[in-house]
TINUBA-158658 format. One record per atom (N, C-alpha, C, CB): atom name; chain; x, y, z negated; residue in three letters. Coordinates in steps of 0.02 Angstrom, whole numbers, always signed. Glycine has a CB too. Layout:
// TINUBA-158658
R    a   c       xx       yy       zz     r
R   CA   A        X        Y        Z   Ala
...
// end
This chain:
// TINUBA-158658
R    a   c       xx       yy       zz     r
R    N   A     +938     -850    +4819   Unk
R   CA   A    +1007     -872    +4814   Unk
R    C   A    +1025     -883    +4741   Unk
R   CB   A    +1055     -822    +4846   Unk
R    N   A    +1062     -937    +4728   Unk
R   CA   A    +1080     -954    +4660   Unk
R    C   A    +1145     -918    +4641   Unk
R   CB   A    +1088    -1030    +4652   Unk
R    N   A    +1139     -867    +4599   Unk
R   CA   A    +1197     -829    +4578   Unk
R    C   A    +1223     -852    +4510   Unk
R   CB   A    +1181     -756    +4576   Unk
R    N   A    +1179     -866    +4464   Unk
R   CA   A    +1200     -890    +4399   Unk
R    C   A    +1142     -926    +4366   Unk
R   CB   A    +1225     -833    +4355   Unk
R    N   A    +1159     -966    +4317   Unk
R   CA   A    +1108    -1005    +4282   Unk
R    C   A    +1074     -964    +4229   Unk
R   CB   A    +1140    -1067    +4252   Unk
R    N   A    +1015     -986    +4211   Unk
R   CA   A     +979     -955    +4156   Unk
R    C   A    +1016     -971    +4091   Unk
R   CB   A     +905     -979    +4153   Unk
R    N   A    +1001     -933    +4038   Unk
R   CA   A    +1035     -943    +3975   Unk
R    C   A    +1010    -1002    +3935   Unk
R   CB   A    +1029     -881    +3934   Unk
R    N   A     +949    -1025    +3947   Unk
R   CA   A     +920    -1079    +3908   Unk
R    C   A     +917    -1142    +3950   Unk
R   CB   A     +851    -1060    +3882   Unk
R    N   A     +916    -1199    +3916   Unk
R   CA   A     +912    -1262    +3952   Unk
R    C   A     +904    -1320    +3904   Unk
R   CB   A     +973    -1272    +3996   Unk
R    N   A     +914    -1380    +3931   Unk
R   CA   A     +906    -1442    +3894   Unk
R    C   A     +973    -1477    +3890   Unk
R   CB   A     +853    -1487    +3925   Unk
R    N   A     +995    -1496    +3831   Unk
R   CA   A    +1057    -1534    +3824   Unk
R    C   A    +1048    -1603    +3853   Unk
R   CB   A    +1080    -1538    +3750   Unk
R    N   A    +1097    -1624    +3894   Unk
R   CA   A    +1094    -1690    +3924   Unk
R    C   A    +1162    -1723    +3919   Unk
R   CB   A    +1072    -1685    +3998   Unk
R    N   A    +1164    -1787    +3937   Unk
R   CA   A    +1225    -1827    +3938   Unk
R    C   A    +1252    -1829    +4009   Unk
R   CB   A    +1211    -1898    +3910   Unk
R    N   A    +1317    -1841    +4016   Unk
R   CA   A    +1348    -1845    +4082   Unk
R    C   A    +1313    -1898    +4126   Unk
R   CB   A    +1423    -1861    +4075   Unk
R    N   A    +1284    -1949    +4096   Unk
R   CA   A    +1251    -2001    +4135   Unk
R    C   A    +1185    -1977    +4165   Unk
R   CB   A    +1238    -2062    +4091   Unk
R    N   A    +1161    -1919    +4143   Unk
R   CA   A    +1097    -1893    +4167   Unk
R    C   A    +1104    -1843    +4224   Unk
R   CB   A    +1060    -1861    +4110   Unk
R    N   A    +1165    -1828    +4244   Unk
R   CA   A    +1175    -1780    +4299   Unk
R    C   A    +1181    -1819    +4365   Unk
R   CB   A    +1238    -1736    +4288   Unk
R    N   A    +1162    -1787    +4421   Unk
R   CA   A    +1169    -1821    +4486   Unk
R    C   A    +1241    -1839    +4499   Unk
R   CB   A    +1142    -1776    +4542   Unk
R    N   A    +1252    -1892    +4538   Unk
R   CA   A    +1319    -1918    +4552   Unk
R    C   A    +1366    -1864    +4579   Unk
R   CB   A    +1315    -1975    +4601   Unk
R    N   A    +1342    -1822    +4625   Unk
R   CA   A    +1385    -1770    +4654   Unk
R    C   A    +1407    -1719    +4602   Unk
R   CB   A    +1348    -1735    +4712   Unk
R    N   A    +1363    -1703    +4555   Unk
R   CA   A    +1379    -1656    +4501   Unk
R    C   A    +1426    -1689    +4452   Unk
R   CB   A    +1314    -1632    +4465   Unk
R    N   A    +1414    -1752    +4436   Unk
R   CA   A    +1457    -1789    +4390   Unk
R    C   A    +1529    -1791    +4417   Unk
R   CB   A    +1430    -1861    +4379   Unk
R    N   A    +1536    -1805    +4481   Unk
R   CA   A    +1603    -1807    +4512   Unk
R    C   A    +1637    -1739    +4507   Unk
R   CB   A    +1597    -1829    +4585   Unk
R    N   A    +1600    -1685    +4520   Unk
R   CA   A    +1629    -1618    +4516   Unk
R    C   A    +1649    -1601    +4444   Unk
R   CB   A    +1579    -1566    +4542   Unk
R    N   A    +1606    -1620    +4396   Unk
R   CA   A    +1622    -1607    +4326   Unk
R    C   A    +1685    -1644    +4306   Unk
R   CB   A    +1563    -1628    +4280   Unk
R    N   A    +1689    -1708    +4324   Unk
R   CA   A    +1748    -1748    +4305   Unk
R    C   A    +1811    -1720    +4337   Unk
R   CB   A    +1738    -1820    +4326   Unk
R    N   A    +1807    -1697    +4399   Unk
R   CA   A    +1865    -1668    +4432   Unk
R    C   A    +1887    -1603    +4398   Unk
R   CB   A    +1849    -1655    +4507   Unk
R    N   A    +1840    -1558    +4385   Unk
R   CA   A    +1856    -1492    +4358   Unk
R    C   A    +1874    -1493    +4284   Unk
R   CB   A    +1798    -1446    +4369   Unk
R    N   A    +1854    -1545    +4248   Unk
R   CA   A    +1868    -1547    +4176   Unk
R    C   A    +1920    -1599    +4159   Unk
R   CB   A    +1804    -1561    +4138   Unk
R    N   A    +1958    -1623    +4207   Unk
R   CA   A    +2010    -1673    +4194   Unk
R    C   A    +2058    -1646    +4140   Unk
R   CB   A    +2050    -1690    +4259   Unk
R    N   A    +2069    -1686    +4088   Unk
R   CA   A    +2113    -1666    +4034   Unk
R    C   A    +2080    -1625    +3980   Unk
R   CB   A    +2170    -1628    +4061   Unk
R    N   A    +2016    -1610    +3988   Unk
R   CA   A    +1979    -1570    +3940   Unk
R    C   A    +1937    -1615    +3894   Unk
R   CB   A    +1933    -1519    +3976   Unk
R    N   A    +1917    -1588    +3838   Unk
R   CA   A    +1868    -1620    +3795   Unk
R    C   A    +1802    -1586    +3809   Unk
R   CB   A    +1887    -1614    +3718   Unk
R    N   A    +1753    -1625    +3833   Unk
R   CA   A    +1687    -1596    +3849   Unk
R    C   A    +1647    -1590    +3785   Unk
R   CB   A    +1650    -1640    +3901   Unk
R    N   A    +1623    -1528    +3772   Unk
R   CA   A    +1585    -1515    +3712   Unk
R    C   A    +1510    -1525    +3722   Unk
R   CB   A    +1597    -1444    +3689   Unk
R    N   A    +1487    -1520    +3783   Unk
R   CA   A    +1416    -1530    +3796   Unk
R    C   A    +1398    -1509    +3866   Unk
R   CB   A    +1375    -1492    +3747   Unk
R    N   A    +1340    -1534    +3889   Unk
R   CA   A    +1313    -1517    +3954   Unk
R    C   A    +1241    -1494    +3945   Unk
R   CB   A    +1317    -1577    +4004   Unk
R    N   A    +1223    -1439    +3977   Unk
R   CA   A    +1155    -1413    +3972   Unk
R    C   A    +1128    -1405    +4043   Unk
R   CB   A    +1153    -1344    +3934   Unk
R    N   A    +1070    -1436    +4055   Unk
R   CA   A    +1036    -1429    +4119   Unk
R    C   A     +993    -1367    +4114   Unk
R   CB   A     +993    -1492    +4137   Unk
R    N   A    +1001    -1322    +4163   Unk
R   CA   A     +965    -1259    +4164   Unk
R    C   A     +930    -1252    +4231   Unk
R   CB   A    +1012    -1199    +4151   Unk
R    N   A     +884    -1205    +4235   Unk
R   CA   A     +849    -1191    +4297   Unk
R    C   A     +862    -1118    +4317   Unk
R   CB   A     +772    -1203    +4290   Unk
R    N   A     +876    -1107    +4381   Unk
R   CA   A     +886    -1040    +4407   Unk
R    C   A     +859    -1039    +4479   Unk
R   CB   A     +961    -1019    +4406   Unk
R    N   A     +817     -992    +4493   Unk
R   CA   A     +787     -986    +4559   Unk
R    C   A     +754    -1051    +4582   Unk
R   CB   A     +839     -965    +4610   Unk
R    N   A     +725    -1088    +4533   Unk
R   CA   A     +691    -1150    +4548   Unk
R    C   A     +736    -1210    +4563   Unk
R   CB   A     +647    -1139    +4606   Unk
R    N   A     +801    -1202    +4551   Unk
R   CA   A     +848    -1256    +4563   Unk
R    C   A     +885    -1273    +4499   Unk
R   CB   A     +899    -1237    +4618   Unk
R    N   A     +907    -1336    +4495   Unk
R   CA   A     +944    -1359    +4436   Unk
R    C   A    +1015    -1332    +4436   Unk
R   CB   A     +944    -1435    +4432   Unk
R    N   A    +1039    -1320    +4376   Unk
R   CA   A    +1107    -1295    +4366   Unk
R    C   A    +1132    -1329    +4302   Unk
R   CB   A    +1110    -1216    +4360   Unk
R    N   A    +1196    -1346    +4300   Unk
R   CA   A    +1224    -1382    +4244   Unk
R    C   A    +1281    -1343    +4213   Unk
R   CB   A    +1247    -1452    +4266   Unk
R    N   A    +1275    -1324    +4149   Unk
R   CA   A    +1327    -1288    +4113   Unk
R    C   A    +1366    -1338    +4071   Unk
R   CB   A    +1296    -1231    +4069   Unk
R    N   A    +1432    -1337    +4079   Unk
R   CA   A    +1475    -1384    +4045   Unk
R    C   A    +1525    -1346    +4003   Unk
R   CB   A    +1511    -1432    +4095   Unk
R    N   A    +1527    -1361    +3938   Unk
R   CA   A    +1577    -1330    +3894   Unk
R    C   A    +1634    -1380    +3886   Unk
R   CB   A    +1547    -1310    +3825   Unk
R    N   A    +1696    -1355    +3894   Unk
R   CA   A    +1754    -1397    +3883   Unk
R    C   A    +1808    -1358    +3848   Unk
R   CB   A    +1779    -1426    +3949   Unk
R    N   A    +1853    -1395    +3814   Unk
R   CA   A    +1908    -1364    +3777   Unk
R    C   A    +1972    -1400    +3795   Unk
R   CB   A    +1895    -1366    +3700   Unk
R    N   A    +2024    -1360    +3808   Unk
R   CA   A    +2091    -1388    +3818   Unk
R    C   A    +2142    -1337    +3792   Unk
R   CB   A    +2103    -1404    +3894   Unk
R    N   A    +2189    -1361    +3753   Unk
R   CA   A    +2242    -1319    +3726   Unk
R    C   A    +2214    -1257    +3690   Unk
R   CB   A    +2288    -1297    +3781   Unk
R    N   A    +2158    -1267    +3654   Unk
R   CA   A    +2129    -1212    +3615   Unk
R    C   A    +2089    -1162    +3655   Unk
R   CB   A    +2183    -1177    +3581   Unk
R    N   A    +2078    -1176    +3718   Unk
R   CA   A    +2039    -1131    +3760   Unk
R    C   A    +1972    -1164    +3776   Unk
R   CB   A    +2077    -1112    +3825   Unk
R    N   A    +1918    -1129    +3759   Unk
R   CA   A    +1851    -1153    +3773   Unk
R    C   A    +1827    -1121    +3838   Unk
R   CB   A    +1801    -1137    +3714   Unk
R    N   A    +1801    -1162    +3882   Unk
R   CA   A    +1780    -1137    +3947   Unk
R    C   A    +1711    -1164    +3963   Unk
R   CB   A    +1830    -1156    +4003   Unk
R    N   A    +1669    -1123    +3992   Unk
R   CA   A    +1603    -1146    +4015   Unk
R    C   A    +1603    -1143    +4091   Unk
R   CB   A    +1546    -1102    +3985   Unk
R    N   A    +1590    -1201    +4121   Unk
R   CA   A    +1585    -1206    +4193   Unk
R    C   A    +1512    -1219    +4210   Unk
R   CB   A    +1631    -1262    +4222   Unk
R    N   A    +1488    -1188    +4263   Unk
R   CA   A    +1420    -1200    +4285   Unk
R    C   A    +1420    -1225    +4356   Unk
R   CB   A    +1377    -1135    +4279   Unk
R    N   A    +1382    -1278    +4367   Unk
R   CA   A    +1379    -1312    +4431   Unk
R    C   A    +1308    -1310    +4459   Unk
R   CB   A    +1404    -1384    +4425   Unk
R    N   A    +1303    -1302    +4525   Unk
R   CA   A    +1238    -1308    +4557   Unk
R    C   A    +1221    -1382    +4564   Unk
R   CB   A    +1238    -1273    +4628   Unk
R    N   A    +1161    -1397    +4586   Unk
R   CA   A    +1140    -1466    +4595   Unk
R    C   A    +1178    -1501    +4652   Unk
R   CB   A    +1065    -1469    +4609   Unk
R    N   A    +1218    -1463    +4690   Unk
R   CA   A    +1260    -1493    +4742   Unk
R    C   A    +1332    -1501    +4719   Unk
R   CB   A    +1257    -1451    +4805   Unk
R    N   A    +1347    -1483    +4657   Unk
R   CA   A    +1414    -1491    +4629   Unk
R    C   A    +1460    -1431    +4639   Unk
R   CB   A    +1445    -1550    +4660   Unk
R    N   A    +1433    -1375    +4664   Unk
R   CA   A    +1473    -1315    +4674   Unk
R    C   A    +1478    -1276    +4609   Unk
R   CB   A    +1443    -1271    +4730   Unk
R    N   A    +1538    -1251    +4593   Unk
R   CA   A    +1546    -1210    +4532   Unk
R    C   A    +1516    -1141    +4545   Unk
R   CB   A    +1622    -1204    +4512   Unk
R    N   A    +1476    -1117    +4497   Unk
R   CA   A    +1443    -1052    +4503   Unk
R    C   A    +1480     -998    +4466   Unk
R   CB   A    +1372    -1057    +4477   Unk
R    N   A    +1497    -1010    +4403   Unk
R   CA   A    +1528     -958    +4361   Unk
R    C   A    +1567     -994    +4307   Unk
R   CB   A    +1474     -910    +4331   Unk
R    N   A    +1619     -961    +4281   Unk
R   CA   A    +1657     -990    +4226   Unk
R    C   A    +1673     -937    +4175   Unk
R   CB   A    +1721    -1022    +4251   Unk
R    N   A    +1669     -954    +4111   Unk
R   CA   A    +1687     -909    +4056   Unk
R    C   A    +1738     -945    +4013   Unk
R   CB   A    +1623     -889    +4014   Unk
R    N   A    +1786     -908    +3989   Unk
R   CA   A    +1841     -936    +3951   Unk
R    C   A    +1851     -897    +3887   Unk
R   CB   A    +1905     -938    +3993   Unk
R    N   A    +1859     -932    +3831   Unk
R   CA   A    +1872     -900    +3767   Unk
R    C   A    +1925     -939    +3729   Unk
R   CB   A    +1807     -894    +3724   Unk
R    N   A    +1968     -904    +3695   Unk
R   CA   A    +2017     -939    +3654   Unk
R    C   A    +1983     -956    +3588   Unk
R   CB   A    +2082     -894    +3642   Unk
R    N   A    +1986    -1021    +3570   Unk
R   CA   A    +1951    -1042    +3509   Unk
R    C   A    +1998    -1057    +3451   Unk
R   CB   A    +1911    -1103    +3524   Unk
R    N   A    +2063    -1062    +3464   Unk
R   CA   A    +2112    -1072    +3412   Unk
R    C   A    +2181    -1056    +3440   Unk
R   CB   A    +2109    -1144    +3383   Unk
R    N   A    +2230    -1056    +3397   Unk
R   CA   A    +2298    -1044    +3420   Unk
R    C   A    +2318    -1099    +3468   Unk
R   CB   A    +2347    -1041    +3361   Unk
R    N   A    +2354    -1080    +3519   Unk
R   CA   A    +2376    -1130    +3568   Unk
R    C   A    +2411    -1095    +3625   Unk
R   CB   A    +2316    -1171    +3593   Unk
R    N   A    +2422    -1132    +3678   Unk
R   CA   A    +2459    -1105    +3735   Unk
R    C   A    +2417    -1055    +3775   Unk
R   CB   A    +2482    -1162    +3780   Unk
R    N   A    +2352    -1058    +3767   Unk
R   CA   A    +2309    -1013    +3805   Unk
R    C   A    +2300    -1035    +3877   Unk
R   CB   A    +2337     -943    +3804   Unk
R    N   A    +2320    -1095    +3893   Unk
R   CA   A    +2313    -1120    +3961   Unk
R    C   A    +2240    -1130    +3979   Unk
R   CB   A    +2350    -1185    +3969   Unk
R    N   A    +2226    -1120    +4041   Unk
R   CA   A    +2158    -1129    +4065   Unk
R    C   A    +2137    -1202    +4059   Unk
R   CB   A    +2151    -1105    +4138   Unk
R    N   A    +2076    -1213    +4044   Unk
R   CA   A    +2050    -1281    +4033   Unk
R    C   A    +2044    -1320    +4097   Unk
R   CB   A    +1983    -1278    +3999   Unk
R    N   A    +2024    -1289    +4149   Unk
R   CA   A    +2009    -1328    +4209   Unk
R    C   A    +2037    -1296    +4271   Unk
R   CB   A    +1935    -1337    +4216   Unk
// end
């Protein structure tokens, strides 16, 4: 069972993710600035970690190869409203 992604991976562009994952990323990061996407492997399956920032809050979202969100981490990176990114 895929619980979380591995810590290491390969940086990729949004055009390199499967269509279902791209759609999920675009939906969940609407209004955010995407800092990068990393393709990772966990339990033999692909996982995509996406960093985004909105209103000074940096958030990492991880998606399975089917577009399901696995885990999210949020950090305040500068002064701001502290609103959630996604």
